[in-house]
C-alpha positions in Angstrom: 146.1 -157.4 176.4 145.8 -154.6 174.0 144.4 -151.4 175.5 142.0 -153.3 177.6 139.8 -151.9 180.3 141.2 -151.0 183.6 139.4 -151.0 186.9 140.4 -149.8 190.4 138.5 -151.5 193.3 138.0 -149.7 196.5 137.2 -151.1 199.9 133.4 -150.8 199.4 133.7 -152.9 196.1 135.6 -155.6 197.9 133.1 -155.7 200.8 130.2 -155.6 198.3 131.5 -158.8 196.7 132.3 -160.4 200.0 128.9 -159.6 201.6 127.0 -160.3 198.3 125.5 -156.8 198.4 124.1 -154.8 195.5 126.8 -154.4 192.9 128.5 -157.7 193.7 127.7 -159.0 190.3 129.4 -156.1 188.7 132.6 -156.6 190.8 132.5 -160.3 189.9 132.2 -159.5 186.2 135.2 -157.2 186.5 137.2 -159.9 188.2 136.2 -162.5 185.6 137.3 -160.1 182.8 140.7 -159.8 184.6 140.9 -163.6 184.9 140.3 -163.8 181.2 143.1 -161.2 180.6 140.5 -158.8 179.1 140.9 -156.2 181.8 143.3 -155.1 184.5 142.3 -154.7 188.1 144.1 -152.5 190.6 143.7 -152.3 194.4 145.7 -149.9 196.4 147.8 -150.8 199.4 145.6 -148.6 201.6 142.5 -150.3 200.3 143.9 -153.6 201.4 144.9 -152.2 204.8 141.4 -150.7 205.3 139.8 -154.1 204.4 142.0 -156.0 206.8 141.4 -153.4 209.6 137.6 -153.6 209.1 137.7 -157.4 209.1 139.8 -157.2 212.3 137.2 -154.9 213.9 134.2 -157.0 212.7 135.5 -160.5 213.2 138.6 -160.4 215.4 142.2 -161.2 214.7 141.9 -164.9 213.8 139.3 -164.4 211.1 140.9 -161.2 209.8 144.1 -163.1 209.1 142.1 -165.5 206.9 140.5 -162.7 204.9 
């Protein structure tokens, strides 16, 4: 990939996609570009931890481990 686009997804972008909220189509488009090797997507460790924590608080331990 030559000087392609780069995106950083935060927790709200991940939940937006998961919950099919406004902006989900944009996040899906970004992920599709990454799948096609036309972009790079980055997610920080803390974003992943926050996502798992929120899932744990919303849905409980069992479902959070499946997220």
